[in-house]
C-alpha positions as CSV (number, residue, x, y, z in Angstrom):
1,M,-91.4,56.3,-5.3
2,L,-93.2,52.9,-5.2
3,F,-95.3,54.0,-2.2
4,R,-96.3,57.2,-4.0
5,T,-97.2,55.3,-7.1
6,K,-99.4,52.9,-5.2
7,R,-101.1,55.8,-3.4
8,C,-101.8,57.6,-6.6
9,F,-103.2,54.5,-8.2
10,A,-105.5,53.9,-5.2
11,A,-106.6,57.5,-5.3
12,G,-107.4,57.3,-9.0
13,L,-109.2,54.0,-8.6
14,A,-111.3,55.5,-5.8
15,A,-112.2,58.5,-8.0
16,L,-113.3,56.2,-10.8
17,I,-115.5,54.2,-8.4
18,A,-117.0,57.4,-7.1
19,A,-117.6,58.6,-10.7
20,A,-119.2,55.3,-11.5
21,A,-121.5,55.7,-8.5
22,M,-122.5,59.2,-9.5
23,M,-123.0,58.4,-13.2
24,T,-124.8,55.1,-12.9
25,P,-128.4,55.3,-11.8
26,A,-129.8,52.7,-9.5
27,S,-132.0,51.4,-12.4
28,A,-128.8,50.6,-14.4
29,A,-126.8,48.9,-11.7
30,L,-123.5,47.5,-12.7
31,S,-123.2,43.8,-13.4
32,D,-120.1,41.6,-13.5
33,E,-119.0,42.4,-17.0
34,N,-115.7,40.6,-17.0
35,G,-116.8,37.5,-15.1
36,D,-114.2,37.9,-12.2
37,G,-116.9,37.5,-9.5
38,V,-116.6,41.1,-8.4
39,V,-118.5,44.2,-9.5
40,N,-116.1,47.1,-9.6
41,V,-114.8,50.0,-11.7
42,F,-113.4,47.6,-14.3
43,D,-117.0,46.4,-15.0
44,Y,-118.0,50.1,-15.3
45,V,-115.4,50.7,-17.9
46,L,-116.5,47.7,-19.9
47,S,-120.1,48.7,-19.8
48,K,-119.3,52.3,-20.7
49,R,-117.3,51.0,-23.7
50,A,-120.2,48.8,-24.8
51,M,-122.5,51.8,-24.6
52,L,-120.2,54.0,-26.7
53,Q,-119.8,51.3,-29.3
54,G,-123.6,50.8,-29.4
55,T,-124.0,54.5,-30.2
56,A,-121.0,54.9,-32.5
57,P,-121.8,56.2,-36.0
58,V,-121.9,53.9,-39.0
59,N,-118.9,54.1,-41.4
60,L,-119.7,54.3,-45.1
61,S,-116.6,54.3,-47.3
62,V,-115.8,54.3,-51.1
63,S,-112.9,52.1,-51.9
64,G,-109.8,53.3,-53.7
65,T,-108.6,51.3,-56.7
66,E,-106.3,51.3,-59.7
67,A,-106.9,50.5,-63.3
68,A,-105.2,51.0,-66.7
69,P,-106.7,52.9,-69.6
70,G,-109.3,50.7,-71.4
71,E,-109.8,48.5,-68.3
72,F,-112.7,48.4,-65.8
73,A,-112.2,49.6,-62.3
74,V,-114.5,48.0,-59.7
75,V,-115.4,50.4,-56.9
76,Y,-116.9,49.1,-53.7
77,V,-119.1,51.0,-51.2
78,D,-118.5,49.3,-47.8
79,L,-120.7,49.5,-44.8
80,E,-119.0,49.1,-41.4
81,G,-119.9,49.1,-37.8
82,L,-123.6,48.2,-38.3
83,S,-125.4,45.1,-37.2
84,G,-128.4,45.8,-39.4
85,Y,-130.4,48.5,-41.2
86,A,-133.9,49.0,-42.5
87,G,-133.2,51.5,-45.3
88,I,-130.5,53.4,-47.1
89,D,-130.4,56.2,-49.6
90,L,-127.2,57.9,-51.0
91,T,-125.7,59.5,-54.1
92,L,-122.3,58.3,-55.4
93,H,-120.4,61.0,-57.3
94,Y,-117.7,60.1,-59.8
95,A,-115.3,62.1,-61.9
96,E,-116.0,63.1,-65.5
97,G,-113.3,60.7,-66.8
98,L,-115.1,57.6,-65.6
99,T,-117.8,55.8,-67.5
100,P,-120.2,53.5,-65.6
101,A,-120.3,50.0,-67.3
102,A,-123.5,49.2,-69.1
103,P,-124.9,45.8,-68.1
104,D,-125.9,43.1,-70.5
105,D,-129.6,43.2,-69.7
106,G,-130.3,46.7,-70.9
107,D,-130.5,48.5,-67.5
108,I,-129.2,52.0,-67.2
109,I,-126.4,51.2,-64.8
110,C,-124.7,48.2,-63.4
111,V,-124.9,48.2,-59.6
112,Y,-124.2,44.9,-57.9
113,A,-125.6,44.5,-54.4
114,E,-124.0,42.2,-52.0
115,P,-125.5,38.8,-52.9
116,E,-126.1,37.5,-49.4
117,S,-127.9,40.7,-48.2
118,G,-131.2,40.1,-50.0
119,T,-131.1,43.8,-50.8
120,V,-133.7,45.2,-53.2
121,C,-131.8,47.8,-55.1
122,D,-132.8,50.8,-57.1
123,A,-130.0,52.7,-58.9
124,E,-130.5,55.7,-61.1
125,L,-127.8,57.1,-63.3
126,L,-127.7,61.0,-63.2
127,E,-125.7,61.7,-66.3
128,D,-125.7,65.5,-66.1
129,T,-124.2,65.5,-62.6
130,Y,-121.9,62.4,-63.0
131,S,-123.5,60.6,-60.1
132,I,-125.6,57.5,-59.2
133,R,-128.4,57.5,-56.7
134,F,-128.6,54.3,-54.8
135,A,-131.5,53.2,-52.6
136,A,-132.3,49.9,-50.8
137,D,-135.1,49.0,-48.5
138,C,-134.5,45.8,-46.5
139,A,-133.3,44.1,-43.3
140,F,-129.6,43.5,-43.5
141,P,-128.6,41.6,-40.3
142,T,-124.9,40.9,-40.1
143,E,-122.3,41.1,-37.3
144,E,-119.6,41.7,-39.8
145,D,-118.5,44.5,-42.1
146,A,-119.6,44.0,-45.7
147,A,-119.7,45.5,-49.2
148,L,-123.0,47.2,-49.7
149,F,-122.7,47.4,-53.5
150,S,-120.2,47.9,-56.2
151,V,-120.1,49.7,-59.6
152,S,-117.8,49.0,-62.6
153,F,-116.3,52.0,-64.3
154,L,-114.5,52.0,-67.7
155,I,-111.3,54.0,-67.9
156,P,-111.2,55.7,-71.3
157,E,-108.3,54.7,-73.5
158,E,-107.0,58.3,-73.8
159,T,-106.7,58.8,-70.0
160,E,-103.2,59.9,-68.9
161,I,-101.3,57.6,-66.6
162,G,-101.2,58.9,-63.1
163,T,-104.6,60.6,-63.3
164,V,-106.6,60.4,-60.0
165,L,-110.3,60.4,-60.5
166,P,-112.2,61.2,-57.3
167,L,-115.3,59.4,-55.9
168,S,-117.5,60.8,-53.1
169,L,-120.8,60.4,-51.4
170,S,-123.6,62.8,-50.5
171,D,-127.2,62.9,-49.3
172,V,-126.5,59.8,-47.2
173,Q,-129.5,58.6,-45.1
174,I,-129.5,55.3,-43.2
175,T,-132.4,54.3,-40.9
176,N,-132.8,51.6,-38.4
177,A,-135.7,49.1,-38.1
178,D,-137.8,51.8,-36.4
179,G,-137.2,54.3,-39.2
180,A,-135.0,56.5,-37.0
181,P,-132.0,58.0,-38.8
182,L,-128.5,56.8,-37.8
183,A,-125.3,58.8,-37.6
184,V,-123.0,58.2,-40.5
185,L,-119.3,58.9,-41.2
186,T,-118.3,58.8,-44.8
187,E,-114.9,58.2,-46.4
188,F,-114.2,59.1,-50.0
189,G,-112.1,57.1,-52.5
190,S,-110.6,57.5,-56.0
191,V,-109.6,55.6,-59.1
192,T,-105.9,56.0,-60.0
193,V,-105.0,55.4,-63.6
194,C,-102.0,53.2,-63.8
195,E,-99.8,51.4,-66.3
196,P,-101.2,48.2,-67.8
197,Y,-100.1,45.3,-65.6
198,E,-97.8,43.0,-67.4
199,L,-97.6,39.4,-66.4
200,P,-94.0,38.5,-65.4
201,Q,-92.1,36.4,-67.9
202,D,-90.0,33.6,-66.6
203,P,-86.5,32.9,-68.0
204,P,-86.6,30.7,-71.1
205,P,-86.5,27.0,-70.1
206,V,-85.4,24.0,-72.1
207,T,-87.2,22.1,-74.6
208,E,-89.8,19.5,-73.7
209,I,-93.4,19.4,-72.7
210,P,-94.6,16.8,-70.1
211,V,-97.6,14.8,-71.1
212,D,-98.0,12.7,-67.9
213,P,-101.0,13.2,-65.7
214,P,-100.5,14.3,-62.1
215,A,-100.9,12.0,-59.1
216,T,-104.5,13.0,-58.3
217,D,-107.7,11.2,-57.4
218,T,-109.2,12.0,-60.7
219,E,-107.2,9.5,-62.7
220,P,-106.6,11.8,-65.7
221,A,-105.6,10.2,-68.9
222,V,-104.3,11.3,-72.3
223,T,-105.6,10.1,-75.6
224,T,-105.0,10.1,-79.3
225,T,-105.9,13.0,-81.5
226,T,-103.7,12.3,-84.6
227,A,-104.8,9.1,-86.4
228,S,-101.6,8.7,-88.3
229,A,-99.2,9.2,-85.4
230,P,-97.7,6.2,-83.6
231,V,-99.2,5.4,-80.2
232,T,-97.5,4.1,-77.1
233,T,-99.7,2.7,-74.3
234,T,-98.6,1.6,-70.8
235,T,-101.1,0.0,-68.5
236,T,-100.8,-0.5,-64.7
237,A,-103.3,-1.4,-62.0
238,A,-104.0,2.3,-61.4
239,T,-104.3,4.0,-64.8
240,T,-104.0,3.5,-68.5
241,V,-102.2,6.4,-70.3
242,T,-102.2,6.7,-74.1
243,T,-99.9,9.3,-75.7
244,V,-99.4,10.5,-79.3
245,S,-96.0,11.2,-80.6
246,V,-95.1,13.2,-83.7
247,S,-91.3,13.1,-83.5
248,T,-90.4,10.9,-80.6
249,S,-92.1,8.1,-78.7
250,A,-93.1,8.4,-75.0
251,T,-93.9,6.0,-72.2
252,T,-95.6,6.8,-69.0
253,Q,-95.7,4.6,-65.9
254,T,-98.3,5.5,-63.2
255,T,-98.8,4.0,-59.8
256,A,-101.3,4.8,-57.2
257,S,-98.8,6.9,-55.2
258,E,-96.6,8.6,-57.8
259,T,-96.1,9.5,-61.4
260,T,-92.9,9.0,-63.3
261,A,-92.9,10.2,-66.9
262,A,-90.8,10.5,-70.0
263,T,-91.4,13.6,-72.1
264,T,-92.2,14.3,-75.6
265,T,-92.7,17.3,-77.9
266,T,-96.3,16.4,-78.8
267,F,-99.7,17.8,-78.0
268,V,-103.1,16.1,-77.7
269,R,-105.5,19.0,-78.3
270,K,-105.2,22.5,-79.7
271,G,-107.6,25.1,-78.4
272,I,-108.4,28.6,-77.4
273,D,-109.7,30.6,-74.4
274,V,-111.9,33.6,-74.9
275,S,-113.8,36.4,-73.2
276,Q,-116.0,39.3,-74.2
277,Y,-112.9,41.1,-75.6
278,Q,-112.9,38.7,-78.6
279,G,-116.2,40.3,-79.7
280,N,-118.5,38.3,-82.0
281,I,-117.1,34.9,-82.8
282,N,-118.0,32.6,-85.7
283,F,-117.5,29.3,-84.0
284,K,-118.3,27.3,-87.2
285,K,-115.1,28.8,-88.7
286,V,-113.3,28.3,-85.4
287,A,-114.2,24.6,-85.5
288,A,-112.6,24.3,-89.0
289,D,-109.4,25.9,-87.7
290,E,-106.5,23.7,-86.5
291,N,-106.6,25.6,-83.2
292,G,-110.3,25.1,-82.7
293,E,-110.4,21.6,-81.1
294,F,-111.7,23.0,-77.8
295,A,-112.6,26.4,-76.2
296,V,-112.4,27.6,-72.6
297,L,-114.9,30.4,-72.1
298,R,-114.7,33.1,-69.4
299,A,-117.9,32.7,-67.3
300,G,-117.2,35.9,-65.4
301,Y,-115.2,37.5,-62.6
302,G,-115.5,38.7,-59.0
303,R,-118.2,38.1,-56.3
304,Y,-121.3,39.5,-58.0
305,L,-123.8,37.7,-60.2
306,K,-124.0,40.5,-62.8
307,Q,-120.2,40.1,-63.3
308,E,-121.0,37.3,-65.6
309,D,-119.2,37.7,-68.9
310,P,-121.8,39.2,-71.2
311,K,-120.7,36.9,-74.1
312,F,-120.6,33.7,-72.0
313,R,-124.0,32.4,-72.8
314,T,-123.8,33.2,-76.5
315,Y,-120.3,31.7,-76.8
316,Y,-121.4,28.6,-75.0
317,D,-124.5,28.0,-77.3
318,D,-122.6,28.8,-80.5
319,A,-119.5,26.6,-79.6
320,K,-121.8,23.7,-78.7
321,A,-123.8,24.2,-81.9
322,A,-120.5,24.1,-83.9
323,G,-119.5,20.8,-82.2
324,I,-116.6,22.4,-80.1
325,P,-116.2,20.9,-76.6
326,V,-116.0,23.7,-74.0
327,G,-114.7,24.5,-70.5
328,A,-115.0,27.7,-68.4
329,Y,-112.9,29.9,-66.2
330,W,-113.7,32.4,-63.5
331,F,-111.3,35.4,-62.9
332,S,-110.8,35.9,-59.1
333,Y,-110.2,39.1,-57.3
334,A,-110.5,37.4,-53.9
335,K,-108.3,38.6,-51.1
336,T,-109.6,36.1,-48.5
337,P,-111.0,32.5,-48.5
338,E,-114.4,33.9,-47.6
339,Q,-114.4,36.1,-50.7
340,A,-113.2,33.1,-52.8
341,R,-116.1,31.0,-51.5
342,I,-118.6,33.7,-52.6
343,E,-116.9,33.8,-56.0
344,A,-117.2,30.1,-56.3
345,N,-120.9,30.1,-55.6
346,V,-121.5,33.0,-58.0
347,C,-119.5,31.1,-60.6
348,M,-121.7,28.0,-60.2
349,Q,-124.8,30.1,-60.5
350,V,-123.6,31.4,-63.8
351,L,-122.6,28.0,-65.0
352,G,-126.2,26.8,-64.3
353,D,-127.1,23.4,-65.6
354,R,-124.7,23.6,-68.6
355,A,-122.4,20.6,-69.3
356,F,-118.7,21.1,-69.9
357,E,-116.3,18.6,-71.5
358,Y,-113.3,20.6,-70.2
359,P,-112.5,21.7,-66.6
360,I,-113.8,24.7,-64.7
361,A,-110.7,26.9,-64.0
362,L,-109.9,29.3,-61.2
363,D,-108.0,32.2,-62.9
364,I,-105.9,33.7,-60.1
365,E,-103.3,36.2,-61.1
366,T,-104.0,39.8,-59.9
367,E,-101.2,42.0,-58.8
368,Y,-102.6,42.1,-55.2
369,Q,-102.6,38.3,-55.0
370,A,-99.1,38.2,-56.5
371,T,-97.5,40.8,-54.3
372,K,-99.6,41.5,-51.2
373,L,-100.5,38.0,-50.1
374,T,-98.3,35.2,-48.8
375,Q,-98.1,31.7,-50.4
376,E,-100.2,30.4,-47.5
377,E,-102.9,33.1,-48.0
378,V,-103.1,32.5,-51.8
379,S,-103.2,28.7,-51.3
380,A,-106.1,29.2,-48.8
381,I,-108.0,31.2,-51.4
382,I,-107.4,28.6,-54.1
383,D,-108.5,25.8,-51.8
384,A,-111.6,27.7,-50.7
385,F,-112.7,28.3,-54.3
386,C,-111.7,24.9,-55.8
387,S,-113.1,22.8,-53.0
388,E,-116.4,24.6,-53.2
389,V,-116.7,24.0,-56.9
390,Q,-115.4,20.4,-56.7
391,A,-117.9,19.5,-54.1
392,K,-120.7,20.4,-56.6
393,G,-119.4,17.8,-59.1
394,Y,-117.1,19.9,-61.2
395,Y,-113.5,19.1,-62.3
396,V,-111.6,22.2,-61.3
397,V,-108.1,23.4,-62.2
398,I,-105.8,26.2,-61.2
399,Y,-104.9,28.7,-63.9
400,S,-102.0,31.1,-63.6
401,F,-98.7,32.1,-65.1
402,S,-95.5,30.1,-64.3
403,S,-93.9,32.4,-61.8
404,F,-97.1,32.9,-59.8
405,L,-97.6,29.1,-59.5
406,K,-94.0,28.6,-58.4
407,K,-93.9,31.5,-55.9
408,Q,-97.5,31.8,-54.6
409,V,-99.0,28.3,-54.6
410,S,-98.1,25.5,-52.2
411,A,-97.2,22.0,-53.3
412,E,-100.3,20.7,-51.5
413,M,-102.6,22.6,-54.0
414,F,-100.8,20.8,-56.9
415,R,-101.5,17.5,-55.2
416,K,-105.2,18.3,-54.8
417,Y,-105.9,20.1,-58.1
418,D,-104.9,20.0,-61.8
419,V,-103.0,22.9,-63.3
420,W,-103.4,25.0,-66.5
421,V,-100.2,27.0,-66.8
422,A,-99.7,30.2,-68.8
423,H,-96.2,31.0,-70.2
424,T,-95.8,32.6,-73.6
425,N,-93.0,32.9,-76.1
426,V,-91.1,29.9,-74.8
427,S,-90.7,26.3,-75.9
428,K,-91.9,25.0,-72.5
429,P,-93.3,26.6,-69.3
430,S,-90.7,27.0,-66.6
431,F,-93.2,25.6,-64.1
432,S,-91.8,22.2,-63.2
433,G,-94.9,20.5,-61.8
434,N,-97.4,18.4,-63.7
435,Y,-100.1,20.3,-65.7
436,G,-102.9,19.3,-68.0
437,A,-102.9,22.4,-70.2
438,W,-100.5,25.1,-71.3
439,Q,-101.5,28.6,-72.6
440,Y,-98.6,29.3,-74.9
441,S,-99.7,32.4,-76.7
442,W,-101.8,35.6,-76.1
443,T,-101.6,36.8,-79.7
444,G,-102.9,33.8,-81.7
445,S,-104.8,34.1,-84.9
446,V,-107.8,31.8,-85.4
447,D,-110.3,31.8,-88.3
448,G,-113.7,33.2,-87.1
449,I,-112.1,35.6,-84.5
450,S,-111.2,39.1,-85.6
451,T,-108.9,39.9,-82.6
452,D,-105.8,38.3,-81.1
453,V,-106.8,35.2,-79.1
454,D,-105.1,33.0,-76.4
455,L,-103.9,29.6,-77.7
456,D,-103.6,26.5,-75.6
457,Y,-102.3,22.9,-75.7
458,C,-104.1,20.3,-73.7
459,Y,-102.5,17.0,-72.6
460,R,-105.4,15.2,-71.0
461,D,-108.5,13.6,-72.5
462,Y,-110.8,15.7,-70.3
463,P,-114.0,14.8,-72.2
464,A,-113.4,11.1,-71.4
465,I,-112.7,12.0,-67.7
466,M,-116.0,13.9,-67.5
467,Q,-117.9,11.1,-69.0
468,R,-116.3,8.4,-66.9
469,K,-116.5,10.3,-63.6
470,H,-119.9,11.9,-64.4
471,L,-118.5,15.4,-63.7
472,N,-119.3,18.8,-65.1
473,G,-122.9,17.9,-65.8
474,Y,-122.2,14.5,-67.4
């Protein structure tokens, strides 16, 4: 049996060598492809594989996604298996139940080209046929697969849960640098209408709210906001911490290596966080409200520059004019550290040269990040975004809900970055680590805002930190 196997292998090898000799012209003589010092049939197989890969068709695919009624579904058109192109023209067809998102700058349709591509885009909305024609004319050198562009679609409120809204491509033409057409395979996608995603609620914890700063390099401190309240101050070689107590006193001892804290049922600042969904805001009225001592504004979301929150600039100008100190947050959809770094750089472009008294927060909480990624993967995403932003002179914090922080974020991230925790309808977040702010309600009422609004407590004197450390534009 062994002899027959060896004989069959030898015969097969000889046949392959003979085939290689017949199929390979003298002008295309084989070279040592695998570097073993011998030119043989294995080198022929490798060269043949390279030739097939070089002539393989381009793959153009429309991503599938989910979104709830009233939410936006971001659809990506991905380009794979291509090291570069000179031109592209295609039509994206969408179901009648989808509505392309209108941009803030008055264009007909919001199409976000991959920011690193340098693509010059032309997108035309064909309303009668529920389609978008996309064209680009550029060099797009890359050795990696990449998103070509994305479109945001609004899911109408009345859409039935479980509805599948198809997406397809037609009239696809991709040319190389010589203007010759390339072979293309297309894959279609869809938007599935799902139940609204509810953030998990942690079990109700006990009573107290920590006010001590974490052991970080930023030397965060806490300062007085109520003039009539008694103040307790403890000073060490490392940090001076001042706390305000309404019902009990508190002392905090801080060393260079660790933080040991008593707790108290007090707060330092009361504020809000807002996005475009709060509509028009009268920040002068907000400033007069007891919950209007600071405002954290959504700067945007995702990896594309036009995903800037359309109300961000107006909110920033109006809040500043009303004397309200502000921070900002960026909602992340990143699935990899590379995507997170793109998000960070887009976020910083949106922030521009504006100054912020409160931190820049990474909002990380999607269902994919919570259920499809490991703690190690999520922590790598956080570190990629936060380190990129921090390196540009910003004070950055991690925002998420308690159970996400406990399950998906490593202790190392809490040592490197401050935390803004979300946990509503409880007397204290169940997250046991140190945090600088707590989002305790999603249904608050504030004068000057006609909708429900998120309410927050803040336990650090962030404006003083920014001034002292010359961060966030100060």
